[in-house]
Structures are given as structure tokens and as C-alpha cells.
N, C-alpha and C positions, 0 to 999 in steps of 0.2 A: 366523607374525608374527615380525618382527625389530625391535628397538628397545626402548623409545623413545630418540630422540637429541635432545639439546637443540640447538635451531637458533638462530643469531644473526641476527635480522631487524633490522639496525640502520638500514635505509633502505628506502624504498618500492619502489625498483627491484629490490633483492634479493628483497623479498617477492613481487613481481609475477612474477619469474623462477621462484621455487619453486612458486608457485601454478599457473603455466602448465605447469610440468613435470609436475605431478600430473594436470592435465587437467580441471578443472571446466568447467561451462557458463560461456560468455563472459560473459553477464549476471551470473551468480552471482559470477564472479571479481571484477568491479568492486564489487559489493556487499560481498564479503568483504575487499577491500583496505581498506575503510573501517573495518574492525575490527582491522587488523593491529598497531596499537600505541597506547599511551596517550600523549597529548600533554599535559604540564603547562603551564598558562598562569597566570602570577603577576600579581595586581593589587594595587596599593597604595592605601591610604587610601580604601577602600570605605565608604560610609555603611552603618550597621548594617541599616536596612530593605532596602536593596539587596542586601546580603549574605545576608539571609534569603531573599529571592526567588531569588538565584543557587543557594543551597543547595537549596531545594525544587525548582527547575527542573532541576538537575542530576541529583538523585535520581530524578526522574520519568522521565528518559530513560535511566536506568541508569548514569549517571556519579557523580562526587563532587565536593564543594567543601569545602575545608578552610577553616574560619573560626574567629575567636576565640570562646572558650567564653561570653564576655560578650554575644554577639550575640542570644541567645535572649531575655534580659530587657532588652535595650537598655541594658546597663550601661556601654557607651561609645559614642561617636558614630561612630567609624570603626573598621575592622578591615582587615588585609591578608587577601587571599584567594588560595587555590591551587586552580585548577580542574583536574580530572583526567578526561580523557574521550578516546574514540576520535573519529576524523572523523564517524562516523555519530552519536555522541552530541552533538557540538558542532553538527551540523546541526539536530538536534532542539532543542537549546538556543536557537539563533538563530531558529528559527521562533516561539519564545515571547516573545523579548525586545522586538520592535517594539511590543508592547502594554503595556509596563511603564514606570513612571516612574524617577526616580533616575539618569537617564542611561544606562540599560540599553539603550535602542534604539540609541544610538551605540556602546555596547560590542559589540552584536551585529554591527553593520557592521564594526568594527574586527577582530573575530574572523574574519568571513568574508573580510576582506582578507588577513589573515595566512595562512590556509589556501589561498586562491586563489594567493598567491604561492609557497607551498611546492610545490603541485601543478603549477605552470606554470613551474618553474625552466627557463629557457632561456639559450641563448648571448647574451651581450651584445657586439656588434661595434662598434667605433669605427674610422672610416676617415679617412685624410688623403691627400693626393696621394703615392702611392708607398709608403704605410705603412698598417698596420692593426694592431689589438689585438683579439683574440678572448678573452673570459672565459667560462668555463663548459665549454669544450671540454677544457681542461687548466688546471692551476694555473699562473699566470703569475709570472715572477720579475722583481723590480725591483732593479737594482743601484744601490748607493749610491755616489755621487760627491760627496765633500765638498770644496768649495773654500774651506777654512777653516784658520786656523792653530792652532785650539784644540778641534777636535772630540775627543770622548773616545777615539775608536778610531784614527782616521787623520789627525788634524790636522796640517797642514803639508805633507803628501805631495803633494798635487795643486794647489797654488796656481799653478804654472806651466801655462799653457794647453796647451802641447804634451804634458806629462806627464799632464794630465787627459784629453787626447784618447786617448793611448796606453792609459791605464787603462780608459776607456770601451770602446775597441776590444776589449780582452782580455775584458771583461765579456760583450759581445755574442758573442764567440767561445765563451765559457764557457757561454752559455745564457740570457743576460739577455733579457727581452722588452721592458723599458723601462729607461731610464737616468734616475735621479733626481738632479738637481743642486741642491745647497744652498750658499749662501755665508755663512750665519750659524749658529753652533753653537747647538743647543738642549739641550745637556747640562745637568744640574742645576748651578747656580752660575755658568753662563756669563753673560758680559756682553753685552748688546744692542749692535749696531753701527748706525751711521747707514744710511739708505736709500741715500745716495750711495755709502758704502763697500760695501754689498751689490751695488749695480749695477756698481761698478768691478771687483769680483771676478768676478762671474758672467757678464757680457755677453760678454767676450771668449771665454770657454769655450763659451757657448751658440752663439755665431756659428761656431765650429769644428765643434762637434758637429753642428749643423744640416746642415752640408755634408757631413760624413763618415760619420755614424752611421745605419744603416738602420732602426733601431727608434725608436719614439716617445720623445721627450724630455719629461721632467717637471721642473718647477721647484718646489723645496721652499722655500716662503716663506709669510709671512702679510701681506705688504704689498701693497696694491693697485697702487701705482706700479711696483714691481718686476715684478709679474705683467703689467701692461699692456706694459711694455717687452719682456718676454720673449715675450709672445704676438704682439706686432708683429713680432718677429724670426721667428716661425713655430714656437715651442715648442708642443707639442701639448697638454700636460696640466699643470694647476696642482695641486700637492700642498699644500693650504691647512692648515698645521699650527696655524692659529688657529681653524679651524672656522667661519669667517665672523664671528667675534666680536672678534678683536683689531683688525681694520681694517674699519669699517663700509662702505668702498667696495669691499672685495675682491669680494663677491658680484656687485656691479654690473658690474665689469670682466669677470669670468668670463663673465657672461651676455651681455655685449656682444659678446664673441668666440665665444659659443656653444661654449666649450671644456669638456671633460671635467674634472671636479674630484675630488680625494680630500679628503673632510671628516674632519678628525681631531678627536677628543675631547681637549681640552686644558684642563681645569678641576680645580681642587683638590678631591679627595674626602676626606671625613672618615675618619680612621683608626678612628672608632667605628662606622662602618657595618657592618651584618651583610653577609655574602657577597651576599645577594639584594638588599639595599638598594643596595649598591655597584654591581651589574650594572644594576639598574633605573635608577639615577642616571646612568650612562653612556649607556644607551639613551635616557633622556629628554633629556639634553644633545645627543645626536646628532639627535634628532627636532627640537630647537630649531634646530640648525644647518641641517637640511635645509629647514626652513621659511624660514630666511633666504634661502637660494638659490632656493627655489621663489618667494618674493615678488619676488625680483630678476628673475625671468623665465627661469631656466635650466631646460631640459627635465629632468624627474626621471631619465630614462634616461642622463643624463651623470654620474651620481653613484656614487662609491664611498665606502664609510664605513670609518673606521679607529678602533678603540677607544682609541688613544693609550696603548699600553704604555709606561710609564716616565714619563708626563706627569701630575703631580698624584696618582699613586698610589704607595704605599710598596711594598716588596718583596712582602709579603703580598697587598696589594691586586692587584698585577700577576699574581701566581699565581691568584688568585681569578678575575680576569678572563679569563685563559687558560683556566681550568677550565670557564668558562661561556661560552666564545666562540660557541657555537652558538646561544645566546639572541639574539644580534644578528641571526640570520635572520629574526626576527619583523618587522624593518624592511623586508625585502625588497629589499636593495641588496647588490651584491657587497661582500665584506669583505676589507680589506687588513690584514695582520698584520705589524707591524714590531717584532720582539723581538730582532733580531740584536745580540749582544754587550752587551745592556743590563745595567744594574747588578744587577737582580734574579737574574740568572744567576750573577754574581759572589758575591752574598749566599748563594745556595743552595750553590754549589760551592766557595766560598771560593777564588776564582781571580781573577787579574789579567785586564784586558781582553784581553791578547794569548793568554790561555788559555781563551777561551770558545767555541771552535768546536763542541765536542761539545754543550755547553748550547744554543747557537744552533740547531743541527741538531735537537736534541730539541724545542725550542719550535716549529721550523718543521714538523716532522713531526706534532706535536700540532694545529697550526693547519690543516694539510691534512685531517686526520682530522675536525676540527670544522667544516670547511666553508670555510676561507679561500680566496678567489679569487686573491689576489695576496699574495706574500711579498716584503717589502722587506728586503734582505740585503746584507751585506759580502761574504760567501764564496759567490760565485755558482756556481762549478763544483761544489763539494761539495753545495750545496742543489739544483742541478739534477739531480744523480745521485740524491739523496735522494727528490726529488719523482717522478721517472720511475719509481723502483722502487715507491714507495707507490701510484702510479697503476696500475701493473701488478698489484699485489696487489688493489687495490679492484676493478678491472675483470675479475678472474678469475672464470671461471664454473665 
């Protein structure tokens, strides 16, 4: 006998590979895979009677539920709950919940949906004439092209359409899968511009890019009118930095053109929130935005979600959100991470915007490890190399 050795089973595919290498019975392998890791599920504001039922039900299937100590004697109306169980144990829980009150039947359906999404992770393919974007096969890189005089990092550099085109060409050569074009700075303290000014800046650039750039073009905006003009030109993707909430017509326009959309969380979060309250608040906000687009008629397979690093969160909040990025996978949509050169990097490293490459790459690496499907970055070449190496390590057997 040799060993024991501590194994790192940080994902289901790695566990499957090791199980297969050992060689158990095929049916037994699938049963054992359901026990390979504990999945924590966090619930907010659960009625105390429902929490009691969850506690008893999880214990009965061999799992656990962390509840407030006042639940036993109903000393408070609600409690937050942390469920801890394997896939097998959650299956057992979900078999019990359809017969329970207090909204637990719906909870069982939601838990099933989360785990079905995790088990059936697949490629998302968007196609246009002469172009396509594949997510899930590899991490995609979105190159940032700011057509603004006042963006925090590169304001004023690409106002000239020809210079913008040259920069876009270079980013594609460096490995960009998408070019994201924005004409209004969204940095903290920036002043809004009119829709006419936004259109005057962005349309000449978009016309050039559509003719010359071989990868999908994304428009970074929250205005429905700007989105409609861009989509009519042939722009492929809308990056809605308002999450469908800043302009009530935005979702309708995107749905009318059946265009893919990136939905960003862009709401003020309380600095008093605990880490889990902050993450849960972002997820709830994204759920609301998804619902807006769903009600407008956009197919759900056209959606990417973005937690909105730097928007409505302080430096500590941004770090917490990055640390818990994997929690967004409970929504079952591809995740875009846009942390490049953001101010929280400067706060941690005490650096100017021009000296944030290492911090941006560290955030990108963390994003890849935590499941980001798309990275929105300024430094395309460096990020491309980083991602390729990380993927080689991840896929090593």
C-alpha cells in the first residue's frame, strides 16, 4: 500500500477522470459521482417554519442545514439558511419538498434547475453571416474600444474612426474574440452625454468596424435608441450596462432584433452588507434584469450576465464579488468579467491606472478559475497568453 495522497477534486470532470482511471463498475461510477463534493446553497429570509422543515429534511438524507438558533422556538420570523449536501442528498431533499408548504415546493424546483444546469454545461454558439462566437469551448476575450474623451484608462485615444479601426485590428490580431465599442464613459464621477452625442461618436466607428473586423462587434450602451441604430447597422451584440433598467425600451429593442445581450448589474450596493448579502443582492438584481428581457421576448440562450465589477460596489465589495464569482453559476448563464484596470486594483496595489497590468491579469486569472466565460479587457495580448496557459493547466491529465 502506498499513500494516502490528498487529491484536489475541484470539478466534476476531474472527479470523473480519476474514478474512470480506478475502474469501478459503470453504474457505480455515476452513483459515486453524485457524492464527490459538497455544494453549499445559500437562502435568504426563510420563514422559520420552512427553515425547520429544511433542517429536518436535510438531516434525514444525510446532509445539513445551517439555520439561526432562534428557529427552534420560533423566536424570529425569518432566518437565512445555508444548505450543505451532495448531489445525491439534494435529490433526496427535492423528493420531499413537493409536499411541503411555505414555498418549499418552488424551492425544490429551483434547486433541481441549478443542478441540471451545472451537470449539462455545454457550448453556447451564436452565429451571424460570416461570423460566430463559441463560449464554453474556451474562455473568450472581449477587447475594449472606448470612443470617449474621458474614459479612466484610454480616454481620447480612439476618437478618430481610423485610429479606432487600427486599434480594433490590433486587438483581433492579439487574440480578441469580440470588440466592445463604447462612446460614453461610465467611470465613477463621469458626466452623462446626450444620445445624439453618443450616436455621433459611435456610428462612424461602427460602420468602419462592420466592414473591416472579422469578429463580432458589441455596443456598450444603456440607451435603446443607440442600440437600435447600432443593430440596424449590423452590430452583433448589445452590452447593456444598465441591465435593462436604465432605459425601459432597451429590452424591447434587443428582443426585436433577436440580438445576444450582456446584462450587467449596475445598482448601488450597501457598504453594510455582509459578503453573502452582497453576492446574493447582485444575483437577485441580475435575476430581475433577466426577467425584464424574458418578458420582452428575448430567448434566454441569448443572454450573458456580468456582475458589474466597479459599478455600485466599493473596493472591498468588488473583491468580495470576485472571491464569490462562482456563485453566479447558480443562474446558469455564461458569465462575463470586466475587471481590467478598475479602481479596486489601484486601491489594493496603490498604483495608477497605467500601472495596473499585473493586477488586471491576476483578476482575469481568478475569473477563469472561477468560471468566467468571457473576459472584457484592455490588454488583449497579455490576457490571451494568460488564458491559453491557464486552459492548458486546467486540461492537463
